[in-house]
All heavy atoms as an XYZ file, in Angstrom:
756
protein
N     -35.550    -44.979    -38.900
C     -34.165    -45.151    -38.391
C     -34.103    -46.328    -37.445
O     -34.783    -46.444    -36.516
C     -33.818    -43.808    -37.649
C     -32.474    -43.891    -37.023
S     -32.246    -42.184    -36.149
C     -30.581    -42.409    -35.706
N     -33.201    -47.275    -37.751
C     -33.072    -48.472    -36.825
C     -32.548    -48.052    -35.467
O     -31.763    -47.122    -35.352
C     -32.141    -49.364    -37.591
C     -31.379    -48.468    -38.598
C     -32.290    -47.283    -38.827
N     -32.907    -48.828    -34.475
C     -32.472    -48.526    -33.150
C     -31.041    -48.884    -32.935
O     -30.410    -49.524    -33.781
N     -30.460    -48.389    -31.861
C     -29.066    -48.674    -31.554
C     -28.924    -50.125    -31.064
O     -29.853    -50.645    -30.296
C     -28.532    -47.662    -30.468
C     -27.040    -47.824    -30.296
C     -29.268    -47.830    -29.149
C     -26.381    -46.677    -29.564
N     -27.923    -50.835    -31.483
C     -27.790    -52.192    -31.236
C     -27.010    -52.456    -29.941
O     -26.228    -51.556    -29.476
C     -27.150    -52.987    -32.417
O     -25.759    -52.500    -32.580
C     -27.910    -52.713    -33.726
N     -27.064    -53.672    -29.429
C     -26.256    -54.061    -28.328
C     -24.815    -53.981    -28.668
O     -24.027    -53.587    -27.850
C     -26.591    -55.524    -27.910
C     -27.896    -55.782    -27.342
C     -28.085    -57.247    -26.903
N     -27.620    -57.372    -25.555
C     -26.450    -57.878    -25.218
N     -25.571    -58.304    -26.130
N     -26.045    -57.954    -23.954
N     -24.416    -54.351    -29.853
C     -23.040    -54.290    -30.297
C     -22.535    -52.913    -30.345
O     -21.344    -52.596    -29.942
C     -22.892    -54.918    -31.717
C     -23.095    -56.477    -31.766
C     -24.614    -56.820    -31.605
O     -25.442    -56.017    -32.033
O     -24.855    -57.953    -31.227
N     -23.339    -51.935    -30.747
C     -22.958    -50.547    -30.734
C     -22.752    -50.043    -29.283
O     -21.869    -49.319    -29.055
C     -24.015    -49.692    -31.449
C     -23.986    -49.945    -32.986
C     -25.169    -49.164    -33.626
O     -26.327    -49.212    -33.053
O     -24.965    -48.752    -34.768
N     -23.626    -50.352    -28.384
C     -23.481    -49.972    -26.978
C     -22.262    -50.631    -26.436
O     -21.414    -49.954    -25.711
C     -24.740    -50.420    -26.179
C     -24.486    -50.158    -24.657
C     -25.891    -49.686    -26.633
N     -21.977    -51.860    -26.710
C     -20.750    -52.540    -26.245
C     -19.535    -51.886    -26.769
O     -18.483    -51.659    -26.048
C     -20.782    -54.022    -26.565
N     -19.550    -51.447    -28.024
C     -18.448    -50.822    -28.653
C     -18.196    -49.371    -28.015
O     -17.076    -49.026    -27.674
C     -18.762    -50.607    -30.168
C     -17.613    -49.901    -30.879
N     -16.322    -50.386    -31.114
C     -17.638    -48.657    -31.460
C     -15.627    -49.483    -31.727
N     -16.350    -48.430    -31.973
N     -19.344    -48.693    -27.815
C     -19.159    -47.370    -27.067
C     -18.551    -47.576    -25.641
O     -17.747    -46.760    -25.227
C     -20.531    -46.705    -26.957
C     -21.092    -46.135    -28.304
C     -22.449    -45.666    -28.110
C     -20.227    -44.984    -28.788
N     -19.007    -48.604    -25.021
C     -18.552    -48.892    -23.611
C     -17.028    -49.205    -23.712
O     -16.241    -48.706    -22.861
C     -19.289    -50.074    -23.056
N     -16.576    -49.990    -24.703
C     -15.120    -50.301    -24.869
C     -14.373    -48.974    -25.056
O     -13.249    -48.815    -24.561
C     -14.903    -51.276    -25.945
C     -15.092    -52.748    -25.527
C     -14.562    -53.677    -26.611
N     -15.223    -53.580    -27.810
C     -16.411    -54.082    -28.222
N     -17.013    -54.807    -27.301
N     -16.986    -53.898    -29.386
N     -14.893    -48.168    -25.988
C     -14.261    -46.882    -26.264
C     -14.080    -45.978    -25.030
O     -13.096    -45.352    -24.863
C     -14.975    -46.075    -27.367
C     -14.898    -46.723    -28.745
C     -15.798    -45.853    -29.725
C     -13.486    -46.709    -29.282
N     -15.097    -46.038    -24.180
C     -15.131    -45.265    -22.933
C     -14.386    -45.955    -21.781
O     -14.357    -45.507    -20.687
C     -16.569    -44.965    -22.558
N     -13.903    -47.215    -22.077
C     -13.272    -48.088    -21.132
C     -14.187    -48.350    -19.911
O     -13.763    -48.328    -18.744
C     -11.963    -47.372    -20.672
C     -10.910    -47.306    -21.837
C      -9.621    -46.865    -21.413
N      -8.778    -46.850    -22.533
C      -7.606    -46.256    -22.593
N      -7.186    -45.493    -21.600
N      -6.885    -46.299    -23.695
N     -15.451    -48.679    -20.222
C     -16.376    -49.071    -19.251
C     -16.600    -50.566    -19.343
O     -16.796    -51.071    -20.455
C     -17.676    -48.319    -19.413
C     -17.685    -46.821    -19.326
C     -19.063    -46.259    -19.741
C     -17.294    -46.374    -17.921
N     -16.705    -51.195    -18.193
C     -16.971    -52.681    -18.219
C     -18.422    -52.836    -17.855
O     -18.834    -52.509    -16.713
C     -16.101    -53.350    -17.216
C     -16.131    -54.870    -17.308
C     -15.100    -55.496    -16.394
O     -14.034    -54.901    -16.261
O     -15.461    -56.516    -15.831
N     -19.199    -53.193    -18.851
C     -20.693    -53.389    -18.577
C     -21.133    -54.845    -18.559
O     -20.654    -55.619    -19.330
C     -21.434    -52.610    -19.677
C     -21.272    -51.154    -19.850
C     -22.110    -50.593    -20.995
C     -21.625    -50.446    -18.570
N     -22.028    -55.071    -17.727
C     -22.613    -56.488    -17.731
C     -23.674    -56.566    -18.826
O     -24.102    -55.551    -19.359
C     -23.290    -56.710    -16.377
C     -22.404    -56.690    -15.203
C     -23.132    -56.761    -13.878
C     -22.219    -56.600    -12.710
N     -22.906    -56.300    -11.492
N     -24.098    -57.784    -19.217
C     -24.981    -57.913    -20.334
C     -26.335    -57.203    -20.035
O     -26.845    -56.567    -20.982
C     -25.358    -59.416    -20.525
C     -24.123    -60.181    -21.173
O     -23.297    -59.473    -21.869
O     -24.023    -61.410    -21.100
N     -26.837    -57.285    -18.839
C     -28.046    -56.568    -18.556
C     -27.929    -55.050    -18.634
O     -28.839    -54.345    -18.994
C     -28.710    -57.021    -17.214
C     -27.742    -56.784    -16.007
C     -26.865    -57.984    -15.690
O     -26.860    -58.901    -16.494
O     -26.276    -57.912    -14.649
N     -26.764    -54.527    -18.343
C     -26.459    -53.086    -18.434
C     -26.390    -52.706    -19.873
O     -26.950    -51.652    -20.253
C     -25.174    -52.805    -17.754
C     -25.172    -52.892    -16.205
C     -23.899    -52.593    -15.540
O     -22.837    -53.122    -16.041
O     -23.827    -51.910    -14.513
N     -25.879    -53.548    -20.708
C     -25.766    -53.243    -22.152
C     -27.192    -53.153    -22.712
O     -27.525    -52.229    -23.450
C     -24.958    -54.322    -22.918
C     -25.147    -54.096    -24.410
C     -23.493    -54.302    -22.501
N     -28.049    -54.107    -22.356
C     -29.447    -54.055    -22.793
C     -30.140    -52.858    -22.292
O     -30.900    -52.144    -23.036
C     -30.204    -55.303    -22.251
C     -29.698    -56.584    -22.948
O     -29.206    -56.556    -24.115
O     -29.807    -57.667    -22.286
N     -29.951    -52.509    -21.013
C     -30.610    -51.312    -20.413
C     -30.170    -50.042    -21.122
O     -30.973    -49.179    -21.480
C     -30.199    -51.307    -18.926
C     -30.970    -50.193    -18.207
N     -32.240    -50.077    -17.951
C     -30.354    -49.007    -17.678
C     -32.447    -48.966    -17.298
N     -31.361    -48.293    -17.101
N     -28.886    -49.892    -21.337
C     -28.332    -48.722    -21.951
C     -28.749    -48.618    -23.503
O     -28.932    -47.507    -24.035
C     -26.795    -48.553    -21.823
C     -26.431    -48.260    -20.439
C     -25.351    -48.989    -19.846
C     -27.034    -47.301    -19.645
C     -24.905    -48.703    -18.614
C     -26.609    -47.059    -18.338
C     -25.566    -47.733    -17.863
N     -28.873    -49.741    -24.110
C     -29.299    -49.758    -25.519
C     -30.706    -49.223    -25.655
O     -31.027    -48.361    -26.473
C     -29.256    -51.199    -26.046
N     -31.575    -49.532    -24.704
C     -32.946    -49.048    -24.686
C     -32.957    -47.579    -24.397
O     -33.628    -46.812    -25.101
C     -33.757    -49.838    -23.569
O     -33.729    -51.179    -23.805
C     -35.232    -49.295    -23.587
N     -32.221    -47.118    -23.398
C     -32.113    -45.717    -23.079
C     -31.521    -44.884    -24.178
O     -32.068    -43.797    -24.473
C     -31.274    -45.537    -21.748
C     -31.939    -45.934    -20.517
C     -31.093    -45.608    -19.271
O     -29.947    -45.530    -19.339
N     -31.838    -45.471    -18.152
N     -30.412    -45.347    -24.803
C     -29.823    -44.619    -25.860
C     -30.732    -44.487    -27.084
O     -30.808    -43.515    -27.775
C     -28.487    -45.203    -26.278
C     -27.413    -44.968    -25.294
C     -26.120    -45.767    -25.637
C     -27.048    -43.492    -25.171
N     -31.470    -45.578    -27.358
C     -32.498    -45.548    -28.456
C     -33.548    -44.518    -28.159
O     -33.954    -43.783    -29.137
C     -33.050    -47.015    -28.585
C     -33.791    -47.106    -29.884
O     -33.235    -46.617    -30.918
O     -34.829    -47.717    -29.935
N     -33.984    -44.357    -26.908
C     -35.006    -43.378    -26.529
C     -34.514    -41.973    -26.763
O     -35.170    -41.089    -27.297
C     -35.510    -43.562    -25.088
C     -36.317    -44.860    -24.867
O     -36.777    -45.403    -25.928
O     -36.420    -45.203    -23.732
N     -33.185    -41.794    -26.327
C     -32.563    -40.431    -26.526
C     -32.452    -40.124    -27.994
O     -32.755    -38.938    -28.403
C     -31.145    -40.472    -25.773
C     -31.358    -40.593    -24.264
C     -30.397    -39.226    -26.152
C     -30.134    -40.822    -23.486
N     -31.934    -41.071    -28.741
C     -31.794    -40.781    -30.206
C     -33.103    -40.481    -30.866
O     -33.254    -39.541    -31.704
C     -31.123    -42.003    -30.913
C     -29.650    -42.082    -30.447
C     -31.168    -41.917    -32.425
C     -28.930    -43.370    -30.846
N     -34.202    -41.166    -30.399
C     -35.525    -40.940    -30.908
C     -35.996    -39.536    -30.546
O     -36.616    -38.836    -31.365
N     -35.763    -39.117    -29.337
C     -36.206    -37.754    -28.889
C     -35.401    -36.717    -29.702
O     -36.007    -35.664    -30.041
C     -35.900    -37.555    -27.373
N     -34.191    -36.909    -29.948
C     -33.433    -35.866    -30.723
C     -33.896    -35.877    -32.204
O     -34.057    -34.846    -32.737
C     -31.903    -36.271    -30.674
C     -31.109    -35.423    -31.698
C     -31.308    -36.106    -29.298
N     -34.281    -37.048    -32.687
C     -34.836    -37.077    -34.054
C     -36.147    -36.323    -34.164
O     -36.458    -35.631    -35.097
C     -34.998    -38.527    -34.529
N     -36.990    -36.430    -33.098
C     -38.298    -35.704    -33.093
C     -38.097    -34.255    -33.021
O     -38.778    -33.469    -33.674
C     -39.107    -36.199    -31.904
C     -39.795    -37.484    -32.116
C     -40.877    -37.804    -31.094
N     -40.394    -37.872    -29.714
C     -39.799    -38.935    -29.182
N     -39.599    -40.014    -29.877
N     -39.380    -38.859    -27.866
N     -37.069    -33.741    -32.245
C     -36.773    -32.328    -32.226
C     -36.257    -31.819    -33.565
O     -36.629    -30.793    -34.055
C     -35.711    -32.067    -31.079
C     -35.198    -30.674    -31.145
C     -36.323    -32.307    -29.649
N     -35.500    -32.653    -34.192
C     -35.000    -32.241    -35.508
C     -36.119    -32.148    -36.512
O     -36.016    -31.347    -37.407
C     -33.960    -33.322    -35.974
O     -32.748    -33.319    -35.166
N     -37.101    -32.994    -36.425
C     -38.253    -32.830    -37.286
C     -39.046    -31.557    -37.049
O     -39.534    -30.948    -38.104
C     -39.164    -34.076    -37.063
C     -38.608    -35.397    -37.530
C     -39.503    -36.546    -37.027
O     -40.604    -36.266    -36.477
O     -39.039    -37.697    -37.269
N     -39.115    -31.138    -35.835
C     -39.897    -29.860    -35.532
C     -39.083    -28.591    -35.987
O     -39.651    -27.728    -36.388
C     -40.154    -29.849    -34.006
C     -40.856    -28.526    -33.721
C     -41.001    -31.016    -33.647
N     -37.757    -28.646    -35.848
C     -36.922    -27.549    -36.152
C     -37.125    -27.229    -37.634
O     -37.076    -28.062    -38.509
C     -35.530    -27.803    -35.847
N     -37.433    -25.973    -37.937
C     -37.624    -25.534    -39.236
C     -36.531    -24.431    -39.709
O     -35.868    -23.976    -38.838
C     -39.042    -24.902    -39.403
C     -39.611    -24.852    -40.801
O     -38.779    -24.820    -41.717
O     -40.807    -24.969    -40.960
N     -36.543    -24.107    -40.990
C     -35.561    -23.066    -41.433
C     -35.723    -21.734    -40.769
O     -34.754    -21.070    -40.567
C     -35.740    -22.984    -42.965
C     -35.440    -24.207    -43.675
C     -34.060    -24.658    -43.559
O     -33.115    -23.895    -43.236
N     -33.788    -25.988    -43.646
N     -36.933    -21.443    -40.347
C     -37.154    -20.076    -39.755
C     -36.936    -20.062    -38.257
O     -37.091    -19.092    -37.542
C     -38.561    -19.570    -40.046
C     -39.685    -20.469    -39.468
O     -39.365    -21.634    -39.236
O     -40.806    -19.981    -39.351
N     -36.418    -21.197    -37.620
C     -36.126    -21.266    -36.221
C     -34.646    -21.318    -36.108
O     -33.996    -22.324    -36.481
C     -36.772    -22.521    -35.587
C     -36.426    -22.606    -34.096
C     -38.278    -22.526    -35.829
N     -34.045    -20.248    -35.544
C     -32.554    -20.277    -35.475
C     -32.147    -21.180    -34.317
O     -32.795    -21.351    -33.291
C     -32.274    -18.765    -35.113
C     -33.461    -18.310    -34.446
C     -34.637    -19.011    -35.127
N     -30.904    -21.805    -34.480
C     -30.405    -22.734    -33.397
C     -30.084    -21.810    -32.282
O     -29.566    -20.694    -32.370
C     -29.146    -23.277    -34.052
C     -28.995    -22.721    -35.389
C     -30.093    -21.774    -35.712
N     -30.373    -22.265    -31.057
C     -30.066    -21.586    -29.829
C     -29.446    -22.439    -28.799
O     -29.712    -23.670    -28.823
C     -31.392    -20.867    -29.228
O     -32.338    -21.941    -28.979
C     -32.027    -19.915    -30.199
N     -28.765    -21.854    -27.859
C     -28.239    -22.712    -26.791
C     -29.088    -22.555    -25.517
O     -28.994    -23.270    -24.544
C     -26.782    -22.323    -26.492
O     -26.694    -20.954    -26.073
N     -29.891    -21.395    -25.502
C     -30.729    -21.132    -24.369
C     -32.046    -20.630    -24.845
O     -32.149    -19.990    -25.859
C     -30.073    -20.060    -23.458
C     -28.819    -20.457    -22.791
N     -27.701    -20.922    -23.500
C     -28.537    -20.527    -21.453
C     -26.793    -21.188    -22.561
N     -27.226    -21.028    -21.414
N     -33.170    -20.951    -24.122
C     -34.462    -20.417    -24.598
C     -34.638    -18.954    -24.502
O     -35.466    -18.357    -25.126
C     -35.415    -21.218    -23.715
C     -34.601    -21.566    -22.556
C     -33.302    -21.747    -22.960
N     -33.908    -18.372    -23.538
C     -34.051    -16.873    -23.316
C     -32.643    -16.254    -23.601
O     -31.645    -16.846    -23.318
C     -34.489    -16.595    -21.898
C     -35.835    -17.175    -21.476
C     -36.066    -16.998    -20.013
C     -36.943    -16.625    -22.282
N     -32.672    -15.014    -24.075
C     -31.390    -14.380    -24.252
C     -30.669    -14.088    -22.938
O     -31.219    -13.870    -21.874
C     -31.777    -13.026    -24.913
C     -33.212    -12.888    -24.731
C     -33.774    -14.185    -24.390
N     -29.303    -14.287    -23.025
C     -28.470    -14.119    -21.835
C     -27.821    -12.756    -21.774
O     -27.517    -12.194    -22.872
C     -27.381    -15.205    -21.782
C     -27.810    -16.657    -21.713
C     -26.644    -17.565    -21.750
C     -28.592    -16.852    -20.479
N     -27.694    -12.182    -20.623
C     -27.024    -10.932    -20.477
C     -25.945    -11.120    -19.345
O     -26.164    -11.899    -18.457
C     -27.967     -9.814    -20.136
O     -28.658    -10.135    -18.882
C     -28.961     -9.526    -21.167
N     -24.890    -10.272    -19.475
C     -23.864    -10.332    -18.490
C     -24.318     -9.641    -17.178
O     -24.676     -8.433    -17.288
C     -22.583     -9.668    -19.009
C     -21.433     -9.862    -18.082
O     -21.497    -10.340    -16.991
N     -20.279     -9.465    -18.537
N     -24.380    -10.347    -16.106
C     -24.868     -9.699    -14.845
C     -23.708     -9.440    -13.930
O     -24.008     -9.218    -12.708
C     -25.918    -10.629    -14.130
C     -27.152    -10.856    -15.011
C     -25.345    -12.033    -13.879
N     -22.503     -9.473    -14.365
C     -21.324     -9.228    -13.486
C     -21.159     -7.722    -13.438
O     -21.267     -7.002    -14.348
C     -20.110     -9.928    -14.048
C     -20.356    -11.482    -14.090
S     -18.942    -12.309    -14.685
C     -18.091    -12.547    -13.114
N     -20.743     -7.262    -12.260
C     -20.500     -5.894    -11.992
C     -19.063     -5.564    -12.498
O     -18.302     -6.440    -12.676
C     -20.689     -5.525    -10.600
C     -19.727     -6.217     -9.682
C     -19.857     -5.644     -8.200
N     -19.138     -6.470     -7.261
C     -17.846     -6.475     -7.071
N     -17.067     -5.640     -7.775
N     -17.334     -7.162     -6.137
N     -18.841     -4.260    -12.606
C     -17.496     -3.829    -13.026
C     -16.522     -4.161    -11.917
O     -16.841     -4.091    -10.762
C     -17.498     -2.316    -13.335
N     -15.310     -4.464    -12.282
C     -14.290     -4.768    -11.271
C     -13.674     -3.485    -10.767
O     -12.859     -2.825    -11.559
C     -13.228     -5.664    -11.941
C     -12.246     -6.257    -10.900
O     -12.521     -6.193     -9.698
O     -11.238     -6.781    -11.389
N     -14.004     -3.063     -9.619
C     -13.605     -1.769     -9.090
C     -12.879     -1.993     -7.740
O     -13.262     -2.878     -6.887
C     -14.756     -0.837     -8.794
C     -15.567     -0.509    -10.031
C     -16.863      0.221     -9.728
O     -17.122      0.476     -8.575
O     -17.578      0.577    -10.729
N     -11.824     -1.277     -7.514
C     -11.196     -1.345     -6.217
C     -12.055     -0.606     -5.181
O     -12.518      0.487     -5.384
C      -9.792     -0.606     -6.251
C      -9.110     -0.544     -4.926
C      -8.905     -1.252     -7.327
N     -12.279     -1.268     -4.074
C     -13.055     -0.786     -2.988
C     -12.322     -0.898     -1.690
O     -11.482     -1.818     -1.535
C     -14.427     -1.523     -2.931
C     -15.312     -1.337     -4.057
C     -16.636     -2.111     -3.786
N     -17.494     -2.040     -4.963
C     -18.687     -2.519     -4.935
N     -19.125     -3.148     -3.816
N     -19.456     -2.435     -5.982
N     -12.689     -0.105     -0.697
C     -12.072     -0.342      0.641
C     -12.400     -1.670      1.191
O     -13.473     -2.224      0.964
C     -12.692      0.770      1.494
C     -13.318      1.666      0.594
C     -13.590      1.007     -0.688
N     -11.406     -2.364      1.732
C     -11.564     -3.707      2.243
C     -10.840     -3.839      3.574
O     -10.257     -2.921      4.050
C     -11.222     -4.776      1.288
O      -9.762     -4.663      1.005
N     -10.842     -4.975      4.097
C     -10.150     -5.269      5.361
C      -8.556     -5.212      5.143
O      -8.089     -5.628      4.118
C     -10.525     -6.688      5.906
C     -12.000     -6.881      6.279
C     -12.159     -8.363      6.670
C     -12.424     -5.967      7.400
N      -7.991     -4.747      6.177
C      -6.549     -4.766      6.162
C      -6.108     -6.217      6.565
O      -6.931     -6.987      7.056
C      -5.862     -3.839      7.213
O      -6.267     -4.316      8.507
C      -6.383     -2.386      7.029
N      -4.871     -6.680      6.254
C      -4.470     -8.002      6.601
C      -4.686     -8.220      8.061
O      -5.074     -9.318      8.527
C      -2.980     -8.027      6.235
C      -2.889     -7.067      5.080
C      -3.852     -5.970      5.468
N      -4.342     -7.222      8.926
C      -4.472     -7.368     10.349
C      -5.973     -7.639     10.756
O      -6.257     -8.450     11.592
C      -3.936     -6.118     11.093
C      -2.434     -6.030     10.979
C      -2.001     -5.391      9.578
O      -2.815     -4.793      8.922
O      -0.861     -5.631      9.248
N      -6.815     -6.843     10.090
C      -8.307     -7.101     10.417
C      -8.830     -8.443      9.986
O      -9.547     -9.106     10.661
C      -9.109     -6.027      9.708
C      -8.940     -4.536     10.301
C      -9.621     -3.500      9.471
O      -9.627     -3.570      8.229
N     -10.155     -2.553     10.178
N      -8.404     -8.875      8.771
C      -8.781    -10.141      8.259
C      -8.278    -11.326      9.154
O      -8.972    -12.254      9.346
C      -8.293    -10.378      6.801
N      -7.093    -11.147      9.673
C      -6.494    -12.231     10.467
C      -6.788    -12.166     11.963
O      -6.363    -13.020     12.728
C      -4.970    -12.258     10.233
C      -4.542    -12.609      8.923
C      -3.028    -12.273      8.669
C      -4.775    -14.025      8.599
N      -7.535    -11.122     12.320
C      -7.704    -10.825     13.839
C      -8.454    -11.989     14.522
O      -8.179    -12.229     15.664
C      -8.518     -9.555     13.967
O      -9.846     -9.662     13.453
N      -9.307    -12.732     13.852
C      -9.946    -13.813     14.443
C      -9.411    -15.208     14.178
O      -9.942    -16.212     14.590
N      -8.230    -15.204     13.429
C      -7.622    -16.476     13.111
C      -7.003    -17.109     14.333
O      -6.311    -16.439     15.197
C      -6.609    -16.244     12.024
N      -7.101    -18.449     14.501
C      -6.504    -19.096     15.725
C      -5.003    -19.095     15.475
O      -4.247    -19.080     16.531
C      -7.022    -20.494     15.646
C      -7.702    -20.651     14.362
C      -7.930    -19.347     13.708
N      -4.440    -19.066     14.238
C      -2.937    -19.049     14.081
C      -2.681    -18.344     12.763
O      -3.445    -18.434     11.754
C      -2.385    -20.416     13.974
N      -1.621    -17.575     12.759
C      -1.259    -16.826     11.506
C       0.291    -16.845     11.400
O       0.991    -16.976     12.405
C      -1.838    -15.454     11.513
C      -1.467    -14.633     12.754
C      -2.018    -13.250     12.690
O      -1.724    -12.591     11.818
N      -2.871    -12.935     13.623
N       0.751    -16.634     10.199
C       2.184    -16.555      9.918
C       2.348    -15.763      8.638
O       1.866    -16.058      7.625
C       2.743    -17.994      9.762
C       4.247    -18.079      9.605
C       4.658    -19.498      9.451
O       4.537    -20.243     10.518
O       5.134    -19.993      8.390
N       3.247    -14.777      8.694
C       3.604    -13.934      7.567
C       2.315    -13.329      6.865
O       2.250    -13.484      5.624
C       4.482    -14.711      6.551
C       5.756    -15.191      7.137
C       6.540    -15.960      6.066
C       7.800    -16.579      6.660
N       8.468    -17.398      5.690
N       1.389    -12.837      7.608
C       0.211    -12.227      7.109
C      -0.640    -13.230      6.385
O      -1.322    -12.896      5.418
C       0.436    -10.986      6.248
C       0.955     -9.851      7.033
C       0.907     -8.552      6.253
O       0.999     -8.574      5.039
N       0.885     -7.401      6.954
N      -0.660    -14.533      6.846
C      -1.440    -15.560      6.227
C      -2.052    -16.417      7.360
O      -1.530    -16.497      8.377
C      -0.649    -16.524      5.276
C      -0.026    -15.732      4.054
C       0.700    -16.703      3.182
N       1.168    -16.094      1.969
C       2.396    -15.657      1.797
N       3.345    -15.803      2.752
N       2.744    -15.148      0.675
N      -3.196    -17.055      6.915
C      -3.781    -18.037      7.907
C      -2.790    -19.185      7.992
O      -2.286    -19.652      6.912
C      -5.159    -18.464      7.371
C      -6.228    -17.409      7.406
C      -6.486    -16.664      6.299
C      -6.892    -17.116      8.592
C      -7.545    -15.745      6.331
C      -7.912    -16.173      8.644
C      -8.231    -15.424      7.551
N      -2.618    -19.690      9.167
C      -1.774    -20.858      9.366
C      -2.640    -22.046      9.659
O      -3.517    -21.943     10.546
C      -0.733    -20.644     10.500
C       0.256    -21.802     10.599
C       1.266    -21.468     11.623
C       2.295    -22.608     11.744
N       3.302    -22.367     12.729
N      -2.580    -23.087      8.848
C      -3.367    -24.237      9.043
C      -2.524    -25.501      9.282
O      -1.322    -25.484      8.900
C      -4.323    -24.456      7.795
C      -5.283    -23.328      7.698
C      -3.462    -24.712      6.527
N      -3.054    -26.570      9.847
C      -2.233    -27.737     10.056
C      -1.856    -28.349      8.754
O      -2.542    -28.314      7.750
C      -3.282    -28.709     10.760
C      -4.326    -27.803     11.348
C      -4.377    -26.647     10.375
N      -0.612    -28.895      8.714
C      -0.038    -29.598      7.565
C      -0.898    -30.895      7.351
O      -1.084    -31.652      8.227
C       1.427    -29.878      7.736
C       2.089    -30.446      6.543
C       3.581    -30.657      6.906
O       4.160    -30.056      7.855
N       4.220    -31.408      6.074
N      -1.337    -31.172      6.030
C      -2.046    -32.307      5.793
C      -1.496    -33.262      4.731
O      -1.817    -34.413      4.712
C      -3.550    -31.975      5.347
C      -3.494    -31.112      4.113
C      -4.289    -31.353      6.537
C      -4.838    -30.961      3.487
N      -0.562    -32.751      3.953
C       0.042    -33.519      2.894
C       1.376    -34.054      3.128
O       1.962    -34.652      2.299
C      -0.060    -32.804      1.532
C      -1.392    -32.393      1.050
C      -1.304    -31.561     -0.186
C      -2.263    -33.601      0.795
N       1.932    -33.745      4.281
C       3.300    -34.182      4.571
C       4.336    -33.455      3.723
O       5.434    -33.971      3.565
N       4.008    -32.315      3.279
C       4.934    -31.462      2.472
C       5.439    -30.308      3.332
O       4.832    -29.852      4.297
C       4.352    -30.972      1.212
C       3.864    -32.046      0.323
C       3.120    -31.484     -0.876
O       2.810    -30.314     -0.954
O       2.828    -32.294     -1.787
N       6.600    -29.681      2.999
C       7.033    -28.496      3.659
C       6.384    -27.261      3.117
O       6.135    -27.120      1.972
C       8.556    -28.398      3.517
C       9.212    -29.525      4.372
O       8.685    -29.878      5.406
O      10.366    -29.870      3.973
């Protein structure tokens, strides 16, 4: 398989709207060629009896059930706030909006 060319890297950069210097194009061409080579080696090793996977180990859902539990009242939650308004934390305006 031929390596990726400078022209291909420059074309990809244009598509991604990246402005690359000549030395960057050369550098990325080398790196992309190494990446493509590594993917090709993995493809050679993968056999029909090896199923495609996204993770090396099986994943399980570790989230707990969503249950209503006792929690702080609005008054308790706001008790240490320096400022509050309408049962909410009041913070300084930063965007110049109302």
